[in-house]
All heavy atoms as TSV, in Angstrom:
chain	resi	resn	atom	element	x	y	z
A	1	MET	N	N	93.735	105.032	118.181
A	1	MET	CA	C	94.885	104.882	119.105
A	1	MET	C	C	94.535	105.317	120.436
A	1	MET	O	O	93.832	106.297	120.636
A	1	MET	CB	C	96.146	105.737	118.547
A	1	MET	CG	C	97.358	105.103	118.777
A	1	MET	SD	S	98.715	106.140	118.183
A	1	MET	CE	C	99.348	104.969	116.995
A	2	LYS	N	N	95.109	104.636	121.388
A	2	LYS	CA	C	94.801	104.981	122.772
A	2	LYS	C	C	95.829	105.963	123.321
A	2	LYS	O	O	96.873	106.187	122.905
A	2	LYS	CB	C	94.762	103.768	123.697
A	2	LYS	CG	C	93.747	102.735	123.261
A	2	LYS	CD	C	93.557	101.825	124.448
A	2	LYS	CE	C	92.307	100.779	123.987
A	2	LYS	NZ	N	91.729	100.323	125.064
A	3	LYS	N	N	95.314	106.641	124.366
A	3	LYS	CA	C	96.261	107.678	125.041
A	3	LYS	C	C	97.651	107.094	125.420
A	3	LYS	O	O	98.584	107.756	125.182
A	3	LYS	CB	C	95.566	108.276	126.220
A	3	LYS	CG	C	96.312	109.359	126.977
A	3	LYS	CD	C	95.656	109.948	127.997
A	3	LYS	CE	C	96.638	111.084	128.563
A	3	LYS	NZ	N	96.107	111.518	129.864
A	4	GLU	N	N	97.541	105.894	125.862
A	4	GLU	CA	C	98.967	105.297	126.257
A	4	GLU	C	C	99.878	105.137	125.129
A	4	GLU	O	O	101.036	105.424	125.297
A	4	GLU	CB	C	98.639	103.791	126.874
A	4	GLU	CG	C	97.817	103.837	128.156
A	4	GLU	CD	C	96.348	103.956	127.907
A	4	GLU	OE1	O	95.894	103.448	126.983
A	4	GLU	OE2	O	95.692	104.505	128.897
A	5	THR	N	N	99.359	104.891	123.945
A	5	THR	CA	C	100.336	104.803	122.780
A	5	THR	C	C	100.798	106.191	122.348
A	5	THR	O	O	101.914	106.283	121.801
A	5	THR	CB	C	99.608	104.022	121.606
A	5	THR	OG1	O	98.451	104.760	121.340
A	5	THR	CG2	C	99.345	102.650	121.958
A	6	TYR	N	N	100.001	107.243	122.612
A	6	TYR	CA	C	100.467	108.569	122.213
A	6	TYR	C	C	101.676	108.984	123.170
A	6	TYR	O	O	102.485	109.814	122.762
A	6	TYR	CB	C	99.337	109.567	122.329
A	6	TYR	CG	C	98.300	109.469	121.238
A	6	TYR	CD1	C	97.026	109.433	121.652
A	6	TYR	CD2	C	98.752	109.368	119.976
A	6	TYR	CE1	C	96.020	109.347	120.485
A	6	TYR	CE2	C	97.783	109.273	118.862
A	6	TYR	CZ	C	96.493	109.195	119.302
A	6	TYR	OH	O	95.474	109.156	118.336
A	7	THR	N	N	101.726	108.517	124.313
A	7	THR	CA	C	102.797	108.980	125.293
A	7	THR	C	C	104.159	108.271	124.844
A	7	THR	O	O	105.264	108.796	125.149
A	7	THR	CB	C	102.471	108.527	126.746
A	7	THR	OG1	O	102.265	107.066	126.777
A	7	THR	CG2	C	101.307	109.230	127.207
A	8	GLU	N	N	103.944	107.142	124.129
A	8	GLU	CA	C	105.297	106.438	123.533
A	8	GLU	C	C	105.956	107.017	122.329
A	8	GLU	O	O	106.960	106.616	121.938
A	8	GLU	CB	C	104.968	104.968	123.480
A	8	GLU	CG	C	104.535	104.354	124.708
A	8	GLU	CD	C	103.968	102.938	124.354
A	8	GLU	OE1	O	103.945	102.549	123.289
A	8	GLU	OE2	O	103.541	102.356	125.454
A	9	VAL	N	N	105.213	107.986	121.632
A	9	VAL	CA	C	105.580	108.494	120.323
A	9	VAL	C	C	106.349	109.741	120.611
A	9	VAL	O	O	105.988	110.550	121.449
A	9	VAL	CB	C	104.272	108.569	119.430
A	9	VAL	CG1	C	104.764	109.164	118.051
A	9	VAL	CG2	C	103.551	107.377	119.256
A	10	SER	N	N	107.336	110.064	119.764
A	10	SER	CA	C	108.053	111.216	119.779
A	10	SER	C	C	107.245	112.595	119.357
A	10	SER	O	O	106.253	112.332	118.708
A	10	SER	CB	C	109.334	111.170	119.003
A	10	SER	OG	O	109.041	111.247	117.601
A	11	ASP	N	N	107.744	113.659	119.737
A	11	ASP	CA	C	106.936	114.964	119.438
A	11	ASP	C	C	106.951	115.042	117.964
A	11	ASP	O	O	105.861	115.538	117.460
A	11	ASP	CB	C	107.645	116.041	120.092
A	11	ASP	CG	C	107.482	116.216	121.623
A	11	ASP	OD1	O	106.715	115.363	122.045
A	11	ASP	OD2	O	108.197	117.110	122.141
A	12	LYS	N	N	108.009	114.792	117.295
A	12	LYS	CA	C	107.982	115.015	115.812
A	12	LYS	C	C	106.927	114.074	115.088
A	12	LYS	O	O	106.282	114.555	114.193
A	12	LYS	CB	C	109.329	114.841	115.244
A	12	LYS	CG	C	109.379	115.035	113.733
A	12	LYS	CD	C	110.806	114.736	113.234
A	12	LYS	CE	C	111.002	115.050	111.806
A	12	LYS	NZ	N	109.885	114.605	110.847
A	13	ASP	N	N	106.953	112.848	115.588
A	13	ASP	CA	C	105.983	111.943	115.059
A	13	ASP	C	C	104.569	112.270	115.306
A	13	ASP	O	O	103.570	112.179	114.348
A	13	ASP	CB	C	106.211	110.527	115.478
A	13	ASP	CG	C	107.499	109.931	114.987
A	13	ASP	OD1	O	107.969	110.312	113.923
A	13	ASP	OD2	O	108.056	108.972	115.568
A	14	LEU	N	N	104.245	112.865	116.411
A	14	LEU	CA	C	102.988	113.270	116.870
A	14	LEU	C	C	102.456	114.454	115.973
A	14	LEU	O	O	101.422	114.491	115.593
A	14	LEU	CB	C	102.968	113.632	118.305
A	14	LEU	CG	C	102.589	112.583	119.333
A	14	LEU	CD1	C	102.562	113.094	120.734
A	14	LEU	CD2	C	101.225	111.881	118.939
A	15	ARG	N	N	103.441	115.300	115.775
A	15	ARG	CA	C	103.099	116.538	115.059
A	15	ARG	C	C	102.843	116.127	113.525
A	15	ARG	O	O	101.926	116.621	112.919
A	15	ARG	CB	C	104.276	117.656	114.831
A	15	ARG	CG	C	104.313	118.387	116.239
A	15	ARG	CD	C	105.255	119.535	116.250
A	15	ARG	NE	N	105.559	119.988	117.451
A	15	ARG	CZ	C	106.687	119.593	118.110
A	15	ARG	NH1	N	107.695	118.903	117.583
A	15	ARG	NH2	N	106.910	120.108	119.322
A	16	ASP	N	N	103.628	115.216	112.902
A	16	ASP	CA	C	103.394	114.661	111.639
A	16	ASP	C	C	102.002	114.009	111.561
A	16	ASP	O	O	101.307	114.182	110.559
A	16	ASP	CB	C	104.480	113.713	111.279
A	16	ASP	CG	C	105.846	114.435	111.016
A	16	ASP	OD1	O	105.864	115.630	110.913
A	16	ASP	OD2	O	106.879	113.759	110.975
A	17	ARG	N	N	101.784	113.201	112.498
A	17	ARG	CA	C	100.401	112.404	112.541
A	17	ARG	C	C	99.271	113.391	112.661
A	17	ARG	O	O	98.292	113.195	112.026
A	17	ARG	CB	C	100.542	111.452	113.717
A	17	ARG	CG	C	99.369	110.562	113.680
A	17	ARG	CD	C	99.491	109.429	114.768
A	17	ARG	NE	N	100.574	108.567	114.430
A	17	ARG	CZ	C	101.191	107.639	115.138
A	17	ARG	NH1	N	100.621	107.531	116.315
A	17	ARG	NH2	N	102.229	106.887	114.801
A	18	LEU	N	N	99.458	114.500	113.478
A	18	LEU	CA	C	98.438	115.447	113.646
A	18	LEU	C	C	98.046	116.239	112.328
A	18	LEU	O	O	96.942	116.408	111.879
A	18	LEU	CB	C	98.889	116.543	114.706
A	18	LEU	CG	C	97.835	117.645	114.899
A	18	LEU	CD1	C	96.491	117.033	115.508
A	18	LEU	CD2	C	98.479	118.678	115.915
A	19	ALA	N	N	99.123	116.525	111.518
A	19	ALA	CA	C	99.023	117.176	110.297
A	19	ALA	C	C	98.312	116.315	109.273
A	19	ALA	O	O	97.298	116.639	108.620
A	19	ALA	CB	C	100.304	117.583	109.691
A	20	GLU	N	N	98.583	115.034	109.284
A	20	GLU	CA	C	97.888	114.033	108.468
A	20	GLU	C	C	96.425	113.825	108.931
A	20	GLU	O	O	95.554	113.861	108.052
A	20	GLU	CB	C	98.609	112.714	108.521
A	20	GLU	CG	C	98.069	111.606	107.579
A	20	GLU	CD	C	98.784	110.427	107.661
A	20	GLU	OE1	O	100.031	110.387	107.778
A	20	GLU	OE2	O	98.161	109.297	107.528
A	21	MET	N	N	96.178	113.773	110.160
A	21	MET	CA	C	94.888	113.470	110.697
A	21	MET	C	C	93.939	114.732	110.423
A	21	MET	O	O	92.831	114.587	110.036
A	21	MET	CB	C	94.905	113.339	112.205
A	21	MET	CG	C	95.477	111.929	112.551
A	21	MET	SD	S	95.793	111.794	114.342
A	21	MET	CE	C	94.265	111.693	114.999
A	22	GLU	N	N	94.478	116.012	110.517
A	22	GLU	CA	C	93.734	117.137	110.211
A	22	GLU	C	C	93.303	117.234	108.760
A	22	GLU	O	O	92.284	117.591	108.373
A	22	GLU	CB	C	94.456	118.435	110.655
A	22	GLU	CG	C	94.463	118.595	112.112
A	22	GLU	CD	C	95.320	119.730	112.652
A	22	GLU	OE1	O	96.306	120.257	111.874
A	22	GLU	OE2	O	94.922	120.341	113.705
A	23	LYS	N	N	94.311	116.776	107.762
A	23	LYS	CA	C	94.081	116.693	106.403
A	23	LYS	C	C	92.960	115.746	106.123
A	23	LYS	O	O	92.038	116.023	105.346
A	23	LYS	CB	C	95.331	116.308	105.707
A	23	LYS	CG	C	95.200	116.372	104.184
A	23	LYS	CD	C	96.529	116.054	103.603
A	23	LYS	CE	C	96.201	114.919	102.519
A	23	LYS	NZ	N	97.426	114.166	102.075
A	24	ASP	N	N	93.017	114.562	106.766
A	24	ASP	CA	C	91.942	113.557	106.597
A	24	ASP	C	C	90.614	114.024	106.987
A	24	ASP	O	O	89.491	113.685	106.454
A	24	ASP	CB	C	92.336	112.282	107.402
A	24	ASP	CG	C	93.567	111.641	106.608
A	24	ASP	OD1	O	93.942	111.897	105.446
A	24	ASP	OD2	O	94.229	110.794	107.276
A	25	TYR	N	N	90.587	114.765	108.144
A	25	TYR	CA	C	89.383	115.273	108.763
A	25	TYR	C	C	88.715	116.346	107.918
A	25	TYR	O	O	87.532	116.244	107.637
A	25	TYR	CB	C	89.661	115.858	110.109
A	25	TYR	CG	C	88.574	116.566	110.753
A	25	TYR	CD1	C	87.351	115.902	111.095
A	25	TYR	CD2	C	88.541	117.960	110.863
A	25	TYR	CE1	C	86.295	116.579	111.690
A	25	TYR	CE2	C	87.354	118.647	111.386
A	25	TYR	CZ	C	86.257	117.883	111.942
A	25	TYR	OH	O	85.180	118.631	112.366
A	26	ALA	N	N	89.491	117.156	107.218
A	26	ALA	CA	C	89.122	118.152	106.299
A	26	ALA	C	C	88.474	117.475	105.071
A	26	ALA	O	O	87.293	117.895	104.657
A	26	ALA	CB	C	90.049	119.206	105.954
A	27	GLN	N	N	89.039	116.412	104.548
A	27	GLN	CA	C	88.504	115.669	103.432
A	27	GLN	C	C	87.245	114.948	103.850
A	27	GLN	O	O	86.384	115.050	102.977
A	27	GLN	CB	C	89.616	114.651	103.012
A	27	GLN	CG	C	89.289	114.059	101.585
A	27	GLN	CD	C	89.205	114.992	100.539
A	27	GLN	OE1	O	90.072	115.819	100.471
A	27	GLN	NE2	N	88.243	114.823	99.663
A	28	LEU	N	N	87.200	114.379	105.053
A	28	LEU	CA	C	85.939	113.726	105.469
A	28	LEU	C	C	84.831	114.864	105.348
A	28	LEU	O	O	83.684	114.528	104.918
A	28	LEU	CB	C	86.085	113.316	106.867
A	28	LEU	CG	C	86.583	111.748	106.920
A	28	LEU	CD1	C	86.777	111.459	108.554
A	28	LEU	CD2	C	85.627	110.747	106.339
A	29	LYS	N	N	85.017	115.985	105.977
A	29	LYS	CA	C	83.945	117.060	105.908
A	29	LYS	C	C	83.483	117.373	104.573
A	29	LYS	O	O	82.385	117.566	104.287
A	29	LYS	CB	C	84.464	118.188	106.745
A	29	LYS	CG	C	84.495	117.995	108.337
A	29	LYS	CD	C	84.792	119.198	109.067
A	29	LYS	CE	C	83.717	120.152	108.991
A	29	LYS	NZ	N	83.757	121.333	109.882
A	30	ILE	N	N	84.499	117.591	103.663
A	30	ILE	CA	C	84.161	117.945	102.268
A	30	ILE	C	C	83.426	116.853	101.628
A	30	ILE	O	O	82.279	117.112	100.993
A	30	ILE	CB	C	85.561	118.167	101.529
A	30	ILE	CG1	C	86.093	119.447	101.941
A	30	ILE	CG2	C	85.208	118.266	99.922
A	30	ILE	CD1	C	87.567	119.824	101.431
A	31	ASN	N	N	83.807	115.545	101.822
A	31	ASN	CA	C	83.044	114.424	101.273
A	31	ASN	C	C	81.600	114.399	101.755
A	31	ASN	O	O	80.701	114.053	101.053
A	31	ASN	CB	C	83.875	113.146	101.414
A	31	ASN	CG	C	85.044	113.080	100.621
A	31	ASN	OD1	O	85.241	113.732	99.689
A	31	ASN	ND2	N	85.939	112.140	101.052
A	32	HIS	N	N	81.465	114.637	103.041
A	32	HIS	CA	C	80.180	114.569	103.646
A	32	HIS	C	C	79.286	115.638	103.146
A	32	HIS	O	O	78.030	115.493	103.012
A	32	HIS	CB	C	80.313	114.667	105.170
A	32	HIS	CG	C	79.035	114.490	105.890
A	32	HIS	ND1	N	78.311	113.286	105.865
A	32	HIS	CD2	C	78.330	115.303	106.742
A	32	HIS	CE1	C	77.187	113.367	106.599
A	32	HIS	NE2	N	77.248	114.587	107.192
A	33	ALA	N	N	79.909	116.759	102.856
A	33	ALA	CA	C	79.112	117.887	102.328
A	33	ALA	C	C	78.564	117.748	100.893
A	33	ALA	O	O	77.445	118.072	100.534
A	33	ALA	CB	C	79.858	119.250	102.310
A	34	ILE	N	N	79.402	116.984	100.215
A	34	ILE	CA	C	79.004	116.671	98.842
A	34	ILE	C	C	78.008	115.619	98.795
A	34	ILE	O	O	76.966	115.763	98.172
A	34	ILE	CB	C	80.213	116.251	98.018
A	34	ILE	CG1	C	81.110	117.533	97.833
A	34	ILE	CG2	C	79.834	115.814	96.558
A	34	ILE	CD1	C	82.466	117.257	97.313
A	35	SER	N	N	78.303	114.430	99.365
A	35	SER	CA	C	77.265	113.296	99.489
A	35	SER	C	C	77.507	112.707	100.882
A	35	SER	O	O	78.612	112.413	101.394
A	35	SER	CB	C	77.553	112.245	98.400
A	35	SER	OG	O	78.777	111.684	98.618
A	36	PRO	N	N	76.361	112.428	101.553
A	36	PRO	CA	C	76.364	112.011	102.952
A	36	PRO	C	C	77.297	110.653	103.104
A	36	PRO	O	O	77.234	109.834	102.200
A	36	PRO	CB	C	75.030	111.795	103.331
A	36	PRO	CG	C	74.187	112.582	102.406
A	36	PRO	CD	C	75.024	112.688	101.206
A	37	LEU	N	N	78.060	110.658	104.166
A	37	LEU	CA	C	78.882	109.411	104.346
A	37	LEU	C	C	77.950	108.348	104.871
A	37	LEU	O	O	76.934	108.612	105.385
A	37	LEU	CB	C	79.938	109.710	105.478
A	37	LEU	CG	C	81.006	110.750	105.058
A	37	LEU	CD1	C	81.838	111.062	106.310
A	37	LEU	CD2	C	81.824	110.405	103.899
A	38	ASP	N	N	78.483	107.124	104.800
A	38	ASP	CA	C	77.757	105.873	105.347
A	38	ASP	C	C	77.652	106.124	106.845
A	38	ASP	O	O	76.665	105.697	107.359
A	38	ASP	CB	C	78.402	104.625	104.863
A	38	ASP	CG	C	78.303	104.397	103.360
A	38	ASP	OD1	O	77.463	104.958	102.730
A	38	ASP	OD2	O	79.263	103.646	102.841
A	39	SER	N	N	78.734	106.514	107.473
A	39	SER	CA	C	78.741	106.622	108.914
A	39	SER	C	C	79.306	107.922	109.172
A	39	SER	O	O	80.517	108.177	109.263
A	39	SER	CB	C	79.760	105.559	109.390
A	39	SER	OG	O	79.748	105.713	110.853
A	40	PRO	N	N	78.411	108.880	109.494
A	40	PRO	CA	C	78.891	110.206	109.938
A	40	PRO	C	C	79.668	110.297	111.279
A	40	PRO	O	O	80.308	111.258	111.608
A	40	PRO	CB	C	77.598	111.020	110.144
A	40	PRO	CG	C	76.503	110.295	109.494
A	40	PRO	CD	C	77.000	108.798	109.408
A	41	ALA	N	N	79.562	109.120	111.999
A	41	ALA	CA	C	80.306	109.102	113.223
A	41	ALA	C	C	81.852	109.110	113.038
A	41	ALA	O	O	82.617	109.368	113.841
A	41	ALA	CB	C	79.986	107.720	114.023
A	42	LYS	N	N	82.289	108.832	111.755
A	42	LYS	CA	C	83.664	108.796	111.368
A	42	LYS	C	C	84.288	110.249	111.595
A	42	LYS	O	O	85.338	110.456	112.001
A	42	LYS	CB	C	83.943	108.426	109.942
A	42	LYS	CG	C	83.739	106.981	109.751
A	42	LYS	CD	C	83.932	106.675	108.223
A	42	LYS	CE	C	83.660	105.275	107.981
A	42	LYS	NZ	N	83.897	104.889	106.522
A	43	ILE	N	N	83.370	111.328	111.272
A	43	ILE	CA	C	83.778	112.698	111.584
A	43	ILE	C	C	84.054	112.911	112.923
A	43	ILE	O	O	85.031	113.656	113.394
A	43	ILE	CB	C	82.680	113.619	110.948
A	43	ILE	CG1	C	82.684	113.443	109.384
A	43	ILE	CG2	C	83.002	115.045	111.326
A	43	ILE	CD1	C	81.488	114.195	108.765
A	44	THR	N	N	83.118	112.448	113.835
A	44	THR	CA	C	83.230	112.773	115.341
A	44	THR	C	C	84.504	112.082	115.819
A	44	THR	O	O	85.291	112.550	116.690
A	44	THR	CB	C	81.991	112.234	116.028
A	44	THR	OG1	O	80.997	112.883	115.391
A	44	THR	CG2	C	82.027	112.510	117.425
A	45	ALA	N	N	84.763	110.796	115.314
A	45	ALA	CA	C	85.869	110.068	115.847
A	45	ALA	C	C	87.159	110.745	115.392
A	45	ALA	O	O	88.193	110.686	116.147
A	45	ALA	CB	C	85.778	108.546	115.304
A	46	ALA	N	N	87.207	111.253	114.188
A	46	ALA	CA	C	88.396	111.890	113.668
A	46	ALA	C	C	88.743	113.190	114.491
A	46	ALA	O	O	89.848	113.411	115.011
A	46	ALA	CB	C	88.293	112.265	112.207
A	47	ARG	N	N	87.667	113.930	114.795
A	47	ARG	CA	C	87.873	115.136	115.734
A	47	ARG	C	C	88.364	114.793	117.019
A	47	ARG	O	O	89.179	115.513	117.479
A	47	ARG	CB	C	86.438	115.881	115.650
A	47	ARG	CG	C	86.523	117.216	116.347
A	47	ARG	CD	C	85.183	118.010	116.140
A	47	ARG	NE	N	84.069	117.245	116.713
A	47	ARG	CZ	C	83.002	116.940	115.923
A	47	ARG	NH1	N	83.036	117.319	114.790
A	47	ARG	NH2	N	81.945	116.388	116.505
A	48	LYS	N	N	87.834	113.730	117.634
A	48	LYS	CA	C	88.229	113.320	118.918
A	48	LYS	C	C	89.691	112.779	118.992
A	48	LYS	O	O	90.473	113.007	119.845
A	48	LYS	CB	C	87.330	112.257	119.504
A	48	LYS	CG	C	86.053	112.762	119.849
A	48	LYS	CD	C	85.080	111.687	120.562
A	48	LYS	CE	C	83.775	112.244	120.894
A	48	LYS	NZ	N	82.966	111.291	121.631
A	49	GLU	N	N	90.097	112.068	117.888
A	49	GLU	CA	C	91.522	111.681	117.756
A	49	GLU	C	C	92.483	112.907	117.650
A	49	GLU	O	O	93.503	112.894	118.243
A	49	GLU	CB	C	91.770	110.767	116.538
A	49	GLU	CG	C	91.213	109.354	116.846
A	49	GLU	CD	C	91.985	108.595	117.897
A	49	GLU	OE1	O	93.221	108.698	117.972
A	49	GLU	OE2	O	91.384	107.997	118.767
A	50	ILE	N	N	92.075	113.827	117.014
A	50	ILE	CA	C	92.865	115.035	116.824
A	50	ILE	C	C	92.970	115.830	118.133
A	50	ILE	O	O	94.036	116.267	118.610
A	50	ILE	CB	C	92.233	116.144	115.764
A	50	ILE	CG1	C	92.386	115.492	114.326
A	50	ILE	CG2	C	92.777	117.452	115.826
A	50	ILE	CD1	C	91.633	116.174	113.333
A	51	ALA	N	N	91.937	115.711	118.958
A	51	ALA	CA	C	92.003	116.445	120.237
A	51	ALA	C	C	92.806	115.654	121.151
A	51	ALA	O	O	93.581	116.304	121.941
A	51	ALA	CB	C	90.537	116.502	120.881
A	52	ARG	N	N	92.858	114.376	120.985
A	52	ARG	CA	C	93.736	113.591	121.948
A	52	ARG	C	C	95.320	113.861	121.622
A	52	ARG	O	O	96.029	113.950	122.569
A	52	ARG	CB	C	93.497	112.045	121.754
A	52	ARG	CG	C	92.212	111.591	122.279
A	52	ARG	CD	C	92.108	110.081	122.329
A	52	ARG	NE	N	90.773	109.755	122.653
A	52	ARG	CZ	C	89.806	109.261	121.870
A	52	ARG	NH1	N	89.936	109.279	120.555
A	52	ARG	NH2	N	88.631	108.999	122.431
A	53	VAL	N	N	95.513	113.963	120.336
A	53	VAL	CA	C	97.036	114.245	120.033
A	53	VAL	C	C	97.381	115.646	120.399
A	53	VAL	O	O	98.431	115.888	121.052
A	53	VAL	CB	C	97.091	114.073	118.442
A	53	VAL	CG1	C	98.503	114.593	117.939
A	53	VAL	CG2	C	96.919	112.622	118.025
A	54	LYS	N	N	96.422	116.569	120.153
A	54	LYS	CA	C	96.793	117.995	120.672
A	54	LYS	C	C	96.838	118.132	122.131
A	54	LYS	O	O	97.701	118.851	122.658
A	54	LYS	CB	C	95.681	118.981	120.195
A	54	LYS	CG	C	95.698	119.260	118.712
A	54	LYS	CD	C	94.617	120.238	118.338
A	54	LYS	CE	C	94.669	120.665	116.817
A	54	LYS	NZ	N	93.630	121.644	116.492
A	55	THR	N	N	96.146	117.407	122.858
A	55	THR	CA	C	96.170	117.318	124.448
A	55	THR	C	C	97.553	116.778	124.796
A	55	THR	O	O	98.237	117.438	125.725
A	55	THR	CB	C	95.070	116.485	124.867
A	55	THR	OG1	O	93.734	117.025	124.548
A	55	THR	CG2	C	95.139	116.398	126.486
A	56	GLU	N	N	97.972	115.738	124.070
A	56	GLU	CA	C	99.154	115.075	124.512
A	56	GLU	C	C	100.335	116.068	124.220
A	56	GLU	O	O	101.269	116.264	125.010
A	56	GLU	CB	C	99.486	113.747	123.735
A	56	GLU	CG	C	100.808	113.148	124.015
A	56	GLU	CD	C	100.981	112.768	125.478
A	56	GLU	OE1	O	100.036	112.479	126.213
A	56	GLU	OE2	O	102.241	112.735	125.815
A	57	LEU	N	N	100.282	116.682	123.107
A	57	LEU	CA	C	101.363	117.687	122.636
A	57	LEU	C	C	101.491	118.910	123.659
A	57	LEU	O	O	102.470	119.354	124.056
A	57	LEU	CB	C	101.194	118.306	121.288
A	57	LEU	CG	C	101.535	117.195	120.200
A	57	LEU	CD1	C	101.150	117.812	118.783
A	57	LEU	CD2	C	103.113	116.949	120.125
A	58	ARG	N	N	100.246	119.337	124.070
A	58	ARG	CA	C	100.190	120.533	124.958
A	58	ARG	C	C	100.710	120.048	126.385
A	58	ARG	O	O	101.435	120.849	127.046
A	58	ARG	CB	C	98.837	121.018	125.031
A	58	ARG	CG	C	98.538	122.054	126.033
A	58	ARG	CD	C	99.238	123.390	125.480
A	58	ARG	NE	N	99.001	124.446	126.448
A	58	ARG	CZ	C	99.771	125.491	126.555
A	58	ARG	NH1	N	100.836	125.537	125.934
A	58	ARG	NH2	N	99.484	126.443	127.376
A	59	SER	N	N	100.406	118.896	126.802
A	59	SER	CA	C	100.791	118.347	128.193
A	59	SER	C	C	102.284	118.261	128.087
A	59	SER	O	O	103.001	118.582	129.150
A	59	SER	CB	C	100.168	117.077	128.503
A	59	SER	OG	O	100.632	116.079	127.841
A	60	ARG	N	N	102.924	117.871	127.096
A	60	ARG	CA	C	104.436	117.789	126.949
A	60	ARG	C	C	104.968	119.128	126.913
A	60	ARG	O	O	106.052	119.416	127.483
A	60	ARG	CB	C	104.812	116.970	125.779
A	60	ARG	CG	C	104.568	115.555	125.692
A	60	ARG	CD	C	105.046	114.872	124.383
A	60	ARG	NE	N	104.565	113.595	124.341
A	60	ARG	CZ	C	104.877	112.642	123.404
A	60	ARG	NH1	N	105.647	113.062	122.428
A	60	ARG	NH2	N	104.565	111.377	123.437
A	61	GLN	N	N	104.383	120.057	126.286
A	61	GLN	CA	C	104.862	121.316	126.209
A	61	GLN	C	C	104.862	122.096	127.676
A	61	GLN	O	O	105.854	122.723	128.006
A	61	GLN	CB	C	104.059	122.265	125.231
A	61	GLN	CG	C	104.564	123.566	125.120
A	61	GLN	CD	C	103.614	124.461	124.231
A	61	GLN	OE1	O	102.277	124.160	124.189
A	61	GLN	NE2	N	104.105	125.443	123.462
A	62	LEU	N	N	103.819	121.850	128.425
A	62	LEU	CA	C	103.727	122.345	129.759
A	62	LEU	C	C	104.756	121.721	130.663
A	62	LEU	O	O	105.192	122.359	131.534
A	62	LEU	CB	C	102.245	122.255	130.319
A	62	LEU	CG	C	101.337	123.132	129.520
A	62	LEU	CD1	C	99.943	122.849	130.122
A	62	LEU	CD2	C	101.539	124.610	129.717
A	63	ASN	N	N	104.933	120.450	130.532
A	63	ASN	CA	C	105.919	119.731	131.412
A	63	ASN	C	C	107.366	120.035	131.103
A	63	ASN	O	O	108.299	119.915	132.069
A	63	ASN	CB	C	105.712	118.189	131.224
A	63	ASN	CG	C	104.394	117.659	131.884
A	63	ASN	OD1	O	103.875	118.240	132.728
A	63	ASN	ND2	N	103.823	116.585	131.297
A	64	ASN	N	N	107.641	120.455	129.920
A	64	ASN	CA	C	108.958	120.777	129.675
A	64	ASN	C	C	109.391	122.255	130.086
A	64	ASN	O	O	110.565	122.659	130.011
A	64	ASN	CB	C	109.238	120.723	128.107
A	64	ASN	CG	C	109.308	119.329	127.605
A	64	ASN	OD1	O	109.570	118.440	128.431
A	64	ASN	ND2	N	108.956	119.102	126.509
A	65	LYS	N	N	108.402	123.070	130.529
A	65	LYS	CA	C	108.731	124.405	130.987
A	65	LYS	C	C	109.290	124.433	132.248
A	65	LYS	O	O	109.246	123.685	133.128
A	65	LYS	CB	C	107.526	125.324	130.822
A	65	LYS	CG	C	107.154	125.646	129.423
A	65	LYS	CD	C	106.063	126.712	129.367
A	65	LYS	CE	C	105.949	127.169	127.988
A	65	LYS	NZ	N	104.984	128.128	127.833
């Protein structure tokens, strides 16, 4: 998802999506430790998506103060 689409989503939906993404990221890491993934770049992409969501949530938090 692009940054522009994160700005259109509500805070609650972003938090829910973040929790799901973190769960999926943890599962990817576990799976990769057991047997290597076909594309380890999925781990990097998942980490970057999590960072994008956290950045959007933090910017909203700072703008509301």
